[in-house]
SETI-995241 format. One line per field, with one value per atom (N, C-alpha, C): residue number from 1; residue in one letter; atom name; x, y, z. Coordinates in steps of 0.02 Angstrom, whole numbers. Example, Ala and Ser with C-alpha at 12.3 -4.5 7.8 and 13.67 -1.06 7.14 Angstrom:
BEGIN
k = c(1,1,1,2,2,2)
r = c(A,A,A,S,S,S)
a = c(N,CA,C,N,CA,C)
px = c(660,615,660,642,684,645)
py = c(-284,-225,-165,-112,-53,2)
pz = c(390,390,390,354,357,394)
END
This chain:
BEGIN
k = c(1,1,1,2,2,2,3,3,3,4,4,4,5,5,5,6,6,6,7,7,7,8,8,8,9,9,9,10,10,10,11,11,11,12,12,12,13,13,13,14,14,14,15,15,15,16,16,16,17,17,17,18,18,18,19,19,19,20,20,20,21,21,21,22,22,22,23,23,23,24,24,24,25,25,25,26,26,26,27,27,27,28,28,28,29,29,29,30,30,30,31,31,31,32,32,32,33,33,33,34,34,34,35,35,35,36,36,36,37,37,37,38,38,38,39,39,39,40,40,40,41,41,41,42,42,42,43,43,43,44,44,44,45,45,45,46,46,46,47,47,47,48,48,48,49,49,49,50,50,50,51,51,51,52,52,52,53,53,53,54,54,54,55,55,55,56,56,56,57,57,57,58,58,58,59,59,59,60,60,60,61,61,61,62,62,62,63,63,63,64,64,64,65,65,65,66,66,66,67,67,67,68,68,68,69,69,69,70,70,70,71,71,71,72,72,72,73,73,73,74,74,74,75,75,75,76,76,76,77,77,77,78,78,78,79,79,79,80,80,80,81,81,81,82,82,82,83,83,83,84,84,84,85,85,85,86,86,86,87,87,87,88,88,88,89,89,89,90,90,90,91,91,91,92,92,92,93,93,93,94,94,94,95,95,95,96,96,96,97,97,97,98,98,98,99,99,99,100,100,100,101,101,101,102,102,102,103,103,103,104,104,104,105,105,105,106,106,106,107,107,107,108,108,108,109,109,109,110,110,110,111,111,111,112,112,112,113,113,113,114,114,114,115,115,115,116,116,116,117,117,117,118,118,118,119,119,119,120,120,120,121,121,121,122,122,122,123,123,123,124,124,124,125,125,125,126,126,126,127,127,127,128,128,128,129,129,129,130,130,130,131,131,131,132,132,132,133,133,133,134,134,134,135,135,135,136,136,136,137,137,137,138,138,138,139,139,139,140,140,140,141,141,141,142,142,142,143,143,143,144,144,144,145,145,145,146,146,146,147,147,147,148,148,148,149,149,149,150,150,150,151,151,151,152,152,152,153,153,153,154,154,154,155,155,155,156,156,156,157,157,157,158,158,158,159,159,159,160,160,160,161,161,161,162,162,162,163,163,163,164,164,164,165,165,165,166,166,166,167,167,167,168,168,168,169,169,169,170,170,170,171,171,171,172,172,172,173,173,173,174,174,174,175,175,175,176,176,176,177,177,177,178,178,178,179,179,179,180,180,180,181,181,181,182,182,182,183,183,183,184,184,184,185,185,185,186,186,186,187,187,187,188,188,188,189,189,189,190,190,190,191,191,191,192,192,192,193,193,193,194,194,194,195,195,195,196,196,196,197,197,197,198,198,198,199,199,199,200,200,200,201,201,201,202,202,202,203,203,203,204,204,204,205,205,205,206,206,206,207,207,207,208,208,208,209,209,209,210,210,210,211,211,211,212,212,212,213,213,213,214,214,214,215,215,215,216,216,216,217,217,217,218,218,218,219,219,219,220,220,220,221,221,221,222,222,222,223,223,223,224,224,224,225,225,225,226,226,226,227,227,227,228,228,228,229,229,229,230,230,230,231,231,231,232,232,232,233,233,233,234,234,234,235,235,235,236,236,236,237,237,237,238,238,238,239,239,239,240,240,240,241,241,241,242,242,242,243,243,243,244,244,244,245,245,245,246,246,246,247,247,247,248,248,248,249,249,249,250,250,250,251,251,251,252,252,252,253,253,253,254,254,254,255,255,255,256,256,256,257,257,257,258,258,258,259,259,259,260,260,260,261,261,261,262,262,262,263,263,263,264,264,264,265,265,265,266,266,266,267,267,267,268,268,268,269,269,269,270,270,270,271,271,271,272,272,272,273,273,273,274,274,274,275,275,275,276,276,276,277,277,277,278,278,278,279,279,279,280,280,280,281,281,281,282,282,282,283,283,283,284,284,284,285,285,285,286,286,286,287,287,287,288,288,288,289,289,289,290,290,290,291,291,291,292,292,292,293,293,293,294,294,294,295,295,295)
r = c(M,M,M,S,S,S,F,F,F,F,F,F,K,K,K,K,K,K,K,K,K,N,N,N,K,K,K,S,S,S,D,D,D,K,K,K,D,D,D,Y,Y,Y,K,K,K,I,I,I,L,L,L,V,V,V,N,N,N,K,K,K,N,N,N,G,G,G,N,N,N,N,N,N,N,N,N,N,N,N,E,E,E,R,R,R,L,L,L,E,E,E,G,G,G,Y,Y,Y,N,N,N,R,R,R,L,L,L,K,K,K,D,D,D,N,N,N,V,V,V,L,L,L,Y,Y,Y,M,M,M,N,N,N,T,T,T,D,D,D,G,G,G,K,K,K,T,T,T,K,K,K,V,V,V,F,F,F,Q,Q,Q,I,I,I,E,E,E,S,S,S,S,S,S,I,I,I,E,E,E,A,A,A,E,E,E,G,G,G,K,K,K,T,T,T,T,T,T,V,V,V,A,A,A,C,C,C,N,N,N,L,L,L,A,A,A,V,V,V,C,C,C,L,L,L,A,A,A,L,L,L,V,V,V,N,N,N,K,K,K,K,K,K,V,V,V,V,V,V,V,V,V,V,V,V,D,D,D,L,L,L,D,D,D,F,F,F,H,H,H,R,R,R,P,P,P,R,R,R,V,V,V,H,H,H,R,R,R,L,L,L,F,F,F,N,N,N,M,M,M,S,S,S,K,K,K,D,D,D,N,N,N,G,G,G,I,I,I,A,A,A,E,E,E,Y,Y,Y,F,F,F,L,L,L,D,D,D,H,H,H,A,A,A,G,G,G,K,K,K,E,E,E,N,N,N,I,I,I,I,I,I,K,K,K,K,K,K,T,T,T,K,K,K,Y,Y,Y,Q,Q,Q,N,N,N,V,V,V,D,D,D,I,I,I,I,I,I,T,T,T,R,R,R,G,G,G,S,S,S,E,E,E,I,I,I,H,H,H,N,N,N,A,A,A,S,S,S,L,L,L,V,V,V,L,L,L,V,V,V,S,S,S,D,D,D,K,K,K,F,F,F,K,K,K,S,S,S,L,L,L,I,I,I,A,A,A,D,D,D,L,L,L,R,R,R,K,K,K,K,K,K,Y,Y,Y,D,D,D,Y,Y,Y,V,V,V,L,L,L,L,L,L,D,D,D,C,C,C,P,P,P,P,P,P,V,V,V,L,L,L,Q,Q,Q,V,V,V,S,S,S,D,D,D,F,F,F,I,I,I,H,H,H,I,I,I,S,S,S,K,K,K,V,V,V,S,S,S,D,D,D,G,G,G,V,V,V,L,L,L,F,F,F,M,M,M,V,V,V,A,A,A,Y,Y,Y,A,A,A,S,S,S,T,T,T,S,S,S,R,R,R,K,K,K,Q,Q,Q,V,V,V,A,A,A,E,E,E,A,A,A,V,V,V,K,K,K,E,E,E,L,L,L,K,K,K,N,N,N,N,N,N,G,G,G,A,A,A,N,N,N,I,I,I,L,L,L,G,G,G,T,T,T,V,V,V,F,F,F,T,T,T,M,M,M,Y,Y,Y,D,D,D,K,K,K,K,K,K,K,K,K,D,D,D,K,K,K,D,D,D,Y,Y,Y,T,T,T,G,G,G,Y,Y,Y,G,G,G,S,S,S,Y,Y,Y,Y,Y,Y,K,K,K,G,G,G,R,R,R,Y,Y,Y,Y,Y,Y,E,E,E,K,K,K,D,D,D,I,I,I,E,E,E,D,D,D,Q,Q,Q,N,N,N,Q,Q,Q,E,E,E,E,E,E,Y,Y,Y,E,E,E,E,E,E,V,V,V,E,E,E,E,E,E,Q,Q,Q,D,D,D,G,G,G,I,I,I,D,D,D,E,E,E,S,S,S,I,I,I,K,K,K,R,R,R,D,D,D,V,V,V,E,E,E,L,L,L,I,I,I,L,L,L,Q,Q,Q,N,N,N,M,M,M,S,S,S,E,E,E,D,D,D,G,G,G,V,V,V,E,E,E,Y,Y,Y,V,V,V,V,V,V,E,E,E,K,K,K,I,I,I,I,I,I,E,E,E,E,E,E,E,E,E,S,S,S,D,D,D,S,S,S)
a = c(N,CA,C,N,CA,C,N,CA,C,N,CA,C,N,CA,C,N,CA,C,N,CA,C,N,CA,C,N,CA,C,N,CA,C,N,CA,C,N,CA,C,N,CA,C,N,CA,C,N,CA,C,N,CA,C,N,CA,C,N,CA,C,N,CA,C,N,CA,C,N,CA,C,N,CA,C,N,CA,C,N,CA,C,N,CA,C,N,CA,C,N,CA,C,N,CA,C,N,CA,C,N,CA,C,N,CA,C,N,CA,C,N,CA,C,N,CA,C,N,CA,C,N,CA,C,N,CA,C,N,CA,C,N,CA,C,N,CA,C,N,CA,C,N,CA,C,N,CA,C,N,CA,C,N,CA,C,N,CA,C,N,CA,C,N,CA,C,N,CA,C,N,CA,C,N,CA,C,N,CA,C,N,CA,C,N,CA,C,N,CA,C,N,CA,C,N,CA,C,N,CA,C,N,CA,C,N,CA,C,N,CA,C,N,CA,C,N,CA,C,N,CA,C,N,CA,C,N,CA,C,N,CA,C,N,CA,C,N,CA,C,N,CA,C,N,CA,C,N,CA,C,N,CA,C,N,CA,C,N,CA,C,N,CA,C,N,CA,C,N,CA,C,N,CA,C,N,CA,C,N,CA,C,N,CA,C,N,CA,C,N,CA,C,N,CA,C,N,CA,C,N,CA,C,N,CA,C,N,CA,C,N,CA,C,N,CA,C,N,CA,C,N,CA,C,N,CA,C,N,CA,C,N,CA,C,N,CA,C,N,CA,C,N,CA,C,N,CA,C,N,CA,C,N,CA,C,N,CA,C,N,CA,C,N,CA,C,N,CA,C,N,CA,C,N,CA,C,N,CA,C,N,CA,C,N,CA,C,N,CA,C,N,CA,C,N,CA,C,N,CA,C,N,CA,C,N,CA,C,N,CA,C,N,CA,C,N,CA,C,N,CA,C,N,CA,C,N,CA,C,N,CA,C,N,CA,C,N,CA,C,N,CA,C,N,CA,C,N,CA,C,N,CA,C,N,CA,C,N,CA,C,N,CA,C,N,CA,C,N,CA,C,N,CA,C,N,CA,C,N,CA,C,N,CA,C,N,CA,C,N,CA,C,N,CA,C,N,CA,C,N,CA,C,N,CA,C,N,CA,C,N,CA,C,N,CA,C,N,CA,C,N,CA,C,N,CA,C,N,CA,C,N,CA,C,N,CA,C,N,CA,C,N,CA,C,N,CA,C,N,CA,C,N,CA,C,N,CA,C,N,CA,C,N,CA,C,N,CA,C,N,CA,C,N,CA,C,N,CA,C,N,CA,C,N,CA,C,N,CA,C,N,CA,C,N,CA,C,N,CA,C,N,CA,C,N,CA,C,N,CA,C,N,CA,C,N,CA,C,N,CA,C,N,CA,C,N,CA,C,N,CA,C,N,CA,C,N,CA,C,N,CA,C,N,CA,C,N,CA,C,N,CA,C,N,CA,C,N,CA,C,N,CA,C,N,CA,C,N,CA,C,N,CA,C,N,CA,C,N,CA,C,N,CA,C,N,CA,C,N,CA,C,N,CA,C,N,CA,C,N,CA,C,N,CA,C,N,CA,C,N,CA,C,N,CA,C,N,CA,C,N,CA,C,N,CA,C,N,CA,C,N,CA,C,N,CA,C,N,CA,C,N,CA,C,N,CA,C,N,CA,C,N,CA,C,N,CA,C,N,CA,C,N,CA,C,N,CA,C,N,CA,C,N,CA,C,N,CA,C,N,CA,C,N,CA,C,N,CA,C,N,CA,C,N,CA,C,N,CA,C,N,CA,C,N,CA,C,N,CA,C,N,CA,C,N,CA,C,N,CA,C,N,CA,C,N,CA,C,N,CA,C,N,CA,C,N,CA,C,N,CA,C,N,CA,C,N,CA,C,N,CA,C,N,CA,C,N,CA,C,N,CA,C,N,CA,C,N,CA,C,N,CA,C,N,CA,C,N,CA,C,N,CA,C,N,CA,C,N,CA,C,N,CA,C,N,CA,C,N,CA,C,N,CA,C,N,CA,C,N,CA,C,N,CA,C,N,CA,C,N,CA,C,N,CA,C,N,CA,C,N,CA,C,N,CA,C,N,CA,C,N,CA,C,N,CA,C,N,CA,C,N,CA,C,N,CA,C,N,CA,C,N,CA,C,N,CA,C,N,CA,C,N,CA,C,N,CA,C,N,CA,C,N,CA,C,N,CA,C,N,CA,C,N,CA,C,N,CA,C,N,CA,C,N,CA,C,N,CA,C,N,CA,C,N,CA,C,N,CA,C,N,CA,C,N,CA,C,N,CA,C)
px = c(1132,1168,1237,1256,1320,1378,1434,1495,1537,1518,1563,1538,1586,1569,1609,1582,1616,1648,1707,1740,1766,1756,1784,1856,1900,1971,2001,2051,2089,2161,2200,2268,2310,2295,2336,2327,2274,2262,2308,2342,2385,2457,2490,2555,2607,2669,2727,2752,2745,2760,2832,2864,2931,2981,3025,3076,3131,3153,3205,3270,3282,3343,3336,3275,3264,3251,3236,3223,3149,3130,3059,3044,3050,3046,2975,2927,2861,2828,2776,2745,2716,2687,2656,2707,2765,2816,2852,2856,2888,2849,2784,2744,2766,2782,2807,2875,2917,2983,2977,2933,2922,2894,2848,2820,2876,2919,2976,3019,3033,3075,3043,2977,2942,2943,2936,2938,3008,3059,3128,3137,3110,3116,3081,3025,2987,3026,3072,3107,3179,3194,3263,3288,3242,3261,3261,3241,3239,3182,3134,3079,3012,3011,2949,2962,2949,2967,2912,2861,2804,2745,2729,2677,2614,2559,2493,2462,2453,2426,2351,2314,2242,2206,2141,2097,2027,1985,1916,1876,1880,1842,1889,1862,1903,1916,1964,1981,2009,2049,2080,2156,2180,2250,2300,2277,2323,2373,2351,2397,2449,2428,2475,2526,2503,2548,2596,2571,2615,2671,2654,2704,2753,2729,2774,2819,2792,2833,2888,2872,2923,2981,2965,3018,3059,3026,3062,3110,3089,3132,3190,3177,3229,3283,3264,3311,3362,3346,3395,3423,3425,3459,3426,3360,3324,3291,3296,3264,3190,3146,3074,3036,2986,2939,2868,2829,2758,2717,2676,2636,2563,2533,2463,2417,2388,2341,2269,2258,2189,2167,2148,2131,2069,2027,1965,1977,2024,2040,2115,2153,2226,2246,2292,2312,2387,2425,2496,2531,2515,2548,2537,2481,2466,2513,2530,2575,2644,2665,2731,2729,2669,2660,2685,2661,2682,2620,2631,2577,2564,2501,2486,2489,2506,2509,2564,2555,2605,2619,2569,2575,2557,2525,2509,2464,2416,2371,2410,2458,2498,2542,2569,2610,2567,2508,2463,2444,2436,2415,2475,2534,2596,2614,2591,2609,2672,2695,2755,2785,2851,2886,2890,2914,2918,2960,3018,3063,3034,2992,2964,2910,2880,2825,2849,2912,2940,2961,2932,2946,2989,3042,3084,3053,3051,3026,3084,3069,3121,3157,3130,3161,3207,3270,3317,3296,3299,3281,3206,3164,3092,3066,3040,3008,2934,2896,2825,2804,2751,2718,2645,2621,2553,2505,2441,2391,2396,2409,2406,2335,2317,2249,2198,2135,2082,2083,2073,2069,1997,1963,1892,1882,1930,1924,1987,1985,2043,2063,2014,2028,2068,2051,2086,2160,2176,2246,2280,2246,2278,2290,2252,2262,2308,2329,2369,2441,2472,2542,2586,2565,2604,2609,2554,2555,2599,2591,2632,2706,2721,2791,2818,2776,2797,2815,2772,2785,2847,2856,2914,2979,2977,3036,3050,2997,3005,3034,3013,3038,3114,3139,3211,3249,3217,3251,3252,3200,3192,3196,3215,3214,3144,3100,3030,2984,2928,2876,2812,2787,2727,2669,2618,2561,2502,2486,2430,2366,2323,2266,2199,2147,2080,2052,2003,1975,1943,1952,1929,1853,1816,1743,1712,1754,1728,1734,1792,1802,1842,1840,1871,1941,1973,2039,2091,2081,2128,2138,2088,2093,2150,2155,2207,2274,2274,2337,2372,2332,2362,2401,2389,2425,2498,2513,2581,2616,2581,2611,2634,2677,2700,2656,2616,2571,2539,2493,2451,2469,2477,2476,2407,2370,2299,2288,2260,2248,2180,2179,2116,2114,2064,2060,2023,2055,2026,1961,1911,1846,1811,1827,1797,1774,1820,1805,1770,1717,1680,1709,1693,1715,1687,1626,1595,1633,1653,1690,1758,1793,1857,1849,1800,1788,1772,1730,1710,1769,1809,1868,1918,1931,1978,1952,1888,1858,1870,1859,1868,1941,1987,2058,2079,2061,2081,2049,1986,1952,1982,2017,2047,2123,2147,2217,2267,2243,2290,2324,2387,2427,2430,2393,2392,2453,2500,2562,2555,2510,2502,2452,2439,2392,2426,2399,2421,2360,2363,2307,2318,2276,2288,2240,2260,2219,2200,2245,2233,2235,2187,2181,2177,2232,2233,2181,2166,2118,2048,2033,1967,1966,2023,2029,1979,1971,1928,1854,1838,1768,1744,1792,1773,1756,1698,1677,1663,1688,1675,1699,1752,1777,1767,1718,1704,1757,1771,1815,1888,1906,1976,2002,1959,1981,1975,1965,1957,2022,2078,2142,2185,2244,2290,2266,2286,2267,2331,2327,2383,2383,2441,2448,2399,2384,2338,2267,2251,2184,2176,2231,2227,2188,2199,2165,2089,2064,1993,1967,2006,1985,1981,2031,2032,1971,1953,1897,1832,1825,1764,1760,1815,1815,1804,1834,1827,1754,1720,1650,1608,1625,1586,1599,1661,1677,1645,1642,1616,1543,1507,1437,1424,1475,1466,1463,1415,1405,1460,1478,1522,1595,1616,1686,1719,1770,1802,1850,1881,1921,1982,2016,2076,2058,2001,1979,1961,1928,1912,1974,2026,2088,2120,2118,2148,2110,2044,2004,2017,2021,2034,2100,2153,2219,2220,2187,2186,2151,2093,2056,2093,2124,2162,2219,2255,2316,2305,2242,2228,2243,2243,2260,2321,2340,2398,2454,2506,2562,2598,2616,2657,2617,2635,2609,2628,2580,2598,2592,2553,2542,2583,2604,2636,2582,2592,2541,2576,2555,2581,2522,2528,2478,2504,2475,2494,2444,2470,2426,2420,2360,2348,2300,2312,2265,2216,2240,2197,2197,2146,2142,2149,2158,2157,2122,2119,2084,2129)
py = c(7440,7503,7495,7541,7536,7557,7519,7536,7587,7601,7636,7705,7748,7815,7835,7880,7903,7970,7979,8044,8061,8122,8145,8165,8132,8144,8169,8210,8231,8209,8209,8184,8222,8285,8324,8302,8262,8240,8182,8151,8094,8118,8116,8149,8105,8112,8088,8147,8142,8197,8196,8138,8131,8160,8202,8235,8186,8187,8141,8149,8209,8222,8207,8185,8167,8227,8285,8345,8347,8311,8303,8334,8399,8433,8457,8413,8430,8368,8378,8324,8270,8292,8244,8195,8221,8179,8138,8164,8126,8062,8063,8003,7948,7966,7916,7889,7932,7909,7861,7876,7831,7764,7767,7705,7664,7698,7665,7630,7664,7634,7571,7574,7515,7457,7473,7421,7389,7430,7403,7357,7378,7338,7271,7270,7208,7158,7183,7139,7126,7129,7118,7047,7000,6932,6919,6969,6963,6921,6904,6861,6898,6962,7001,7058,7046,7095,7107,7065,7074,7098,7163,7194,7206,7184,7194,7256,7309,7373,7371,7370,7361,7417,7423,7469,7438,7464,7438,7460,7525,7554,7596,7624,7666,7733,7769,7837,7840,7789,7790,7803,7818,7838,7782,7723,7666,7675,7702,7710,7763,7818,7871,7845,7807,7779,7730,7685,7636,7668,7719,7750,7793,7830,7870,7826,7771,7724,7696,7682,7655,7704,7769,7819,7825,7823,7826,7767,7708,7649,7655,7683,7691,7740,7789,7839,7809,7750,7715,7655,7662,7614,7545,7544,7483,7482,7426,7419,7401,7440,7432,7430,7388,7388,7393,7437,7445,7412,7364,7326,7347,7371,7394,7334,7310,7254,7276,7341,7366,7370,7313,7308,7348,7362,7398,7474,7499,7571,7580,7564,7571,7644,7659,7729,7739,7685,7692,7733,7721,7757,7832,7853,7925,7960,7928,7961,7971,7925,7931,7963,7986,8020,7976,7914,7866,7833,7801,7765,7699,7677,7612,7556,7573,7524,7473,7414,7361,7340,7307,7288,7215,7203,7134,7100,7136,7106,7078,7117,7095,7036,7037,6980,6917,6923,6865,6836,6879,6857,6838,6836,6819,6870,6932,6985,7022,7008,7040,6995,6995,6956,6993,6959,6989,7052,7049,7107,7166,7151,7204,7245,7218,7255,7296,7289,7328,7397,7449,7518,7554,7585,7625,7694,7719,7786,7835,7898,7948,7944,7903,7894,7833,7842,7787,7733,7670,7611,7601,7640,7630,7612,7552,7529,7518,7515,7500,7449,7413,7371,7392,7412,7437,7381,7398,7348,7331,7381,7371,7380,7342,7347,7318,7328,7309,7234,7218,7148,7135,7090,7077,7025,6980,6927,6928,6967,6975,6908,6870,6807,6759,6758,6714,6731,6795,6817,6801,6817,6813,6742,6693,6624,6586,6620,6586,6574,6523,6509,6565,6599,6655,6712,6727,6780,6760,6698,6675,6676,6658,6659,6730,6777,6847,6873,6861,6885,6851,6786,6750,6780,6799,6829,6898,6937,7004,6999,6949,6939,6929,6895,6883,6945,6985,7041,7104,7114,7176,7164,7218,7216,7218,7256,7262,7262,7226,7223,7249,7306,7336,7324,7289,7271,7317,7362,7407,7371,7357,7313,7350,7321,7352,7346,7387,7386,7318,7297,7232,7225,7278,7273,7286,7296,7310,7250,7218,7157,7107,7045,6990,6972,7014,6998,6986,7017,7010,6937,6896,6825,6791,6804,6774,6808,6873,6910,6891,6878,6861,6795,6755,6692,6702,6760,6772,6828,6860,6914,6888,6928,6911,6941,6989,7020,7083,7109,7166,7228,7285,7350,7378,7390,7407,7482,7515,7586,7601,7651,7674,7750,7777,7849,7884,7937,7979,8011,8011,8043,8018,7956,7929,7857,7815,7745,7734,7696,7683,7623,7619,7563,7497,7499,7439,7416,7463,7445,7415,7444,7417,7345,7334,7268,7217,7236,7191,7174,7224,7213,7168,7180,7138,7067,7059,6993,6956,6990,6959,6939,6984,6969,6909,6910,6856,6789,6791,6729,6696,6736,6709,6703,6703,6687,6743,6805,6861,6877,6896,6914,6990,7019,7092,7113,7145,7165,7230,7273,7337,7382,7439,7487,7553,7589,7656,7702,7751,7798,7857,7863,7913,7972,8027,8087,8117,8109,8134,8211,8241,8313,8333,8360,8377,8430,8474,8527,8499,8443,8413,8356,8341,8283,8284,8341,8345,8340,8350,8351,8284,8242,8181,8126,8094,8041,7977,7969,7909,7845,7850,7792,7800,7839,7846,7887,7870,7911,7908,7865,7859,7920,7963,8024,8086,8077,8135,8155,8134,8157,8100,8117,8067,8042,7982,7953,7933,7936,7913,7837,7809,7737,7703,7733,7702,7695,7734,7732,7678,7652,7610,7546,7516,7453,7462,7515,7527,7540,7577,7591,7527,7484,7421,7379,7377,7336,7363,7429,7459,7445,7451,7439,7365,7322,7250,7229,7258,7241,7261,7318,7340,7293,7274,7229,7161,7140,7074,7067,7121,7119,7103,7109,7097,7022,7001,6930,6901,6839,6803,6823,6858,6878,6836,6796,6754,6793,6759,6793,6828,6795,6826,6889,6889,6947,7003,6986,7037,7071,7031,7060,7106,7085,7128,7193,7190,7252,7296,7264,7302,7340,7305,7336,7392,7379,7430,7493,7485,7544,7579,7542,7573,7614,7585,7616,7672,7685,7743,7807,7803,7863,7852,7790,7775,7749,7789,7767,7709,7659,7605,7545,7517,7455,7398,7356,7297,7307,7354,7364,7422,7417,7474,7526,7585,7637,7702,7732,7797,7842,7905,7953,7991,7978,8012,8069,8130,8188,8207,8204,8216,8274,8311,8362,8333,8286,8252,8178,8143,8071,8039,7972,7935,7869,7829,7765,7713)
pz = c(6665,6670,6638,6596,6561,6606,6599,6635,6596,6534,6490,6473,6454,6435,6373,6335,6274,6286,6257,6261,6192,6171,6108,6118,6082,6091,6026,6031,5973,5983,5929,5933,5984,5996,6042,6115,6128,6196,6217,6168,6182,6182,6239,6246,6278,6253,6289,6330,6395,6440,6464,6461,6487,6438,6464,6424,6406,6344,6322,6361,6387,6425,6499,6518,6588,6633,6605,6645,6663,6714,6731,6798,6802,6867,6882,6879,6904,6932,6969,7008,6962,6907,6862,6835,6813,6784,6837,6897,6951,6965,6955,6963,6916,6854,6806,6827,6853,6875,6934,6979,7036,7013,6965,6938,6905,6867,6836,6887,6943,6995,7025,7034,7060,7011,6947,6895,6893,6898,6900,6960,7017,7078,7070,7036,7027,6985,6944,6897,6917,6980,7002,6985,6979,6962,6887,6848,6775,6749,6791,6771,6763,6782,6777,6729,6665,6614,6563,6561,6516,6556,6550,6590,6549,6576,6546,6576,6537,6562,6553,6608,6606,6643,6629,6665,6666,6709,6712,6651,6636,6581,6538,6484,6441,6474,6446,6468,6539,6559,6625,6620,6560,6554,6542,6524,6518,6461,6404,6348,6363,6393,6413,6463,6512,6563,6531,6488,6456,6416,6377,6334,6373,6422,6464,6508,6531,6570,6526,6463,6417,6409,6402,6394,6458,6516,6579,6586,6568,6572,6523,6464,6413,6437,6477,6502,6551,6577,6620,6583,6516,6472,6469,6475,6466,6397,6363,6298,6308,6279,6292,6226,6223,6167,6194,6164,6182,6127,6146,6097,6105,6051,6053,6043,6097,6094,6103,6103,6104,6031,6005,5934,5916,5965,5952,5947,5988,5988,5995,5944,5948,5954,6002,6014,6022,6030,6044,5990,5927,5872,5875,5904,5908,5955,6011,6059,6030,5986,5956,5886,5867,5803,5745,5745,5694,5662,5607,5573,5608,5607,5635,5583,5521,5467,5481,5450,5453,5526,5555,5625,5637,5693,5713,5663,5635,5585,5526,5501,5444,5462,5523,5546,5550,5577,5585,5517,5467,5400,5356,5385,5349,5295,5304,5257,5280,5341,5368,5421,5426,5477,5542,5594,5661,5660,5629,5629,5590,5541,5499,5532,5585,5617,5677,5695,5751,5725,5753,5731,5783,5761,5806,5814,5875,5888,5892,5902,5908,5976,6021,6086,6083,6098,6097,6145,6122,6161,6169,6134,6136,6067,6060,5998,6011,5958,5965,5912,5927,5878,5877,5819,5812,5793,5791,5771,5698,5656,5584,5559,5508,5481,5530,5516,5563,5578,5641,5663,5686,5652,5666,5721,5728,5778,5821,5875,5918,5950,5972,6006,5962,5898,5851,5848,5851,5851,5917,5972,6038,6063,6037,6057,6009,5957,5905,5927,5898,5912,5886,5833,5806,5857,5890,5941,6000,6024,6080,6062,6000,5977,5975,5954,5951,6020,6069,6137,6166,6152,6176,6148,6084,6053,6081,6093,6121,6192,6229,6297,6296,6245,6240,6216,6174,6141,6184,6226,6263,6338,6373,6446,6473,6438,6459,6398,6406,6354,6387,6363,6391,6343,6366,6325,6341,6296,6306,6286,6335,6325,6328,6301,6305,6376,6394,6461,6478,6539,6562,6556,6573,6574,6506,6456,6389,6343,6343,6303,6344,6322,6362,6338,6299,6272,6327,6385,6441,6460,6450,6469,6432,6367,6326,6338,6346,6355,6419,6471,6536,6534,6483,6477,6455,6425,6402,6441,6487,6526,6594,6626,6693,6747,6728,6776,6750,6789,6770,6810,6776,6808,6795,6849,6844,6854,6804,6806,6839,6882,6912,6906,6872,6860,6916,6940,6993,6969,7013,7001,6938,6918,6858,6868,6891,6900,6967,6967,7029,7066,7129,7169,7141,7118,7089,7027,6986,6925,6941,6991,7012,7037,7080,7108,7054,7007,6953,6908,6892,6849,6883,6948,6985,6989,6999,7001,6935,6880,6814,6803,6821,6812,6854,6918,6963,6944,6925,6907,6845,6805,6744,6751,6812,6824,6815,6808,6799,6865,6860,6919,6925,6971,6979,7019,6985,7017,7057,7035,7069,7034,7064,7037,7023,6975,6960,6962,7005,7015,6968,6916,6864,6869,6837,6831,6899,6946,7013,7014,7047,7052,7125,7151,7223,7240,7193,7207,7219,7187,7194,7245,7272,7316,7373,7406,7464,7447,7382,7362,7333,7314,7279,7328,7321,7367,7330,7269,7230,7263,7305,7341,7416,7435,7506,7541,7603,7645,7623,7577,7558,7521,7498,7464,7508,7571,7614,7648,7620,7647,7672,7697,7724,7792,7808,7872,7909,7974,8014,8018,8032,8031,8078,8134,8182,8155,8102,8075,8022,7995,7936,7950,8008,8023,8022,8053,8053,7982,7943,7874,7834,7842,7805,7821,7886,7907,7876,7876,7848,7774,7737,7665,7651,7692,7683,7690,7740,7750,7690,7660,7602,7543,7532,7477,7488,7551,7568,7548,7543,7527,7453,7411,7340,7327,7286,7273,7229,7241,7197,7200,7251,7257,7312,7294,7344,7387,7436,7485,7455,7406,7377,7339,7305,7268,7316,7371,7421,7447,7460,7486,7434,7369,7317,7311,7311,7306,7367,7425,7487,7482,7459,7454,7402,7345,7292,7317,7348,7371,7427,7471,7525,7496,7449,7425,7375,7358,7317,7355,7421,7459,7504,7515,7557,7513,7501,7460,7493,7452,7478,7500,7557,7585,7538,7516,7478,7403,7381,7310,7284,7222,7189,7175,7201,7192,7173,7119,7099,7080,7097,7077,7016,6960,6898,6888,6891,6886,6813,6786,6715,6704,6651,6631,6580,6540,6492,6506,6480,6487,6420,6420,6358,6369,6317,6323,6356)
END
């Protein structure tokens, strides 16, 4: 059974929603601001600045979240670069209405230097690095000393480095990317991603040493909240604090039944699923309300 689905997308579906002047007076944009605040909090020691933006499957909003988060961080005077590492379906350039030419591929082939592949966007303090020409062997690029050197230099130059990555259950590039990142922000799409997909993706990330810093709940639709049962009772509304322990136990028992998942992975899946409806606790959780999705 396939984990993946196809969606026909047009350029208009990829949007920077955050206003350059910071006038974000609606619930959807407030989610990005709250995510920004959590990311700032995570980096109070200056050691958590390279974020790997991941999802289980395609069309969970990771590119939209990465780019809008970059603009939010820039609005508080942080220098940010978004690096498009989804070599199979590069999309970052579309959100900024820029060309993807002259990117990582050209740098890897010695056709361009590091400084030459950094593109300035119309948003002050937000730069991007695109894929460039087609890359046929992603692993060869991601394990290279040139790639590691690029990320190391970006870490020194920018306050935040956001790595837009391909879906975990689609390709294995995340294994190599996690070696140069400080941690993962994990996207979960409302009414789209199944519990099984979340558990499998978390298992893959943890088994390969990735540090899951938190989750972002995307494409949330309050109107459909009461009808969606993809994650069981967790979407049936808010719960009082006294109910949380029982809910955790029920979810833990369900996760425990899955083969090959060790205790730490069970706990991560438990927390992620719990926090999809309970804001806060131990994981960074934000509900990003979207009208359109992206890869």
